[in-house]
C-alpha positions, 0 to 999 in steps of 0.5 A: 812501909817502915823502910824508904828504901830496900838494900837486898832484892832476890827471886823467891821460889815459894815453899811450904817448909823452907824459910822465906824472910823478907820485909816486903814482897813484889808481885811480878805477876797477878795472883794469890800470895800466901804467907806465914807472918813472921810473928804468926803461926796462921797463914794469910792469903793476899787475894787477886794482887795486881801486877807491880804491887809491893806487900810490906809484910815481915814473912818467914814462909811464902807458900807453894800451896795455893800461891798463884802469883808468879814472879816474885821478889823478895825485899829486904 
């Protein structure tokens, strides 16, 4: 990860339209997480993400469609 620590954490409510700008996502349950990366117009699916995983990716959207993991926390 590019940061050694994060100073902001908040519950993510996935949305296909409302911005979710994060530097990383914590998965509180297993499942798929679909994001729109900050500098891309193509959605990326992280499949079968294990509980407790931190995915270091800058996002602009955390998509509701096809995201099955719950208890997601955005980190910045």
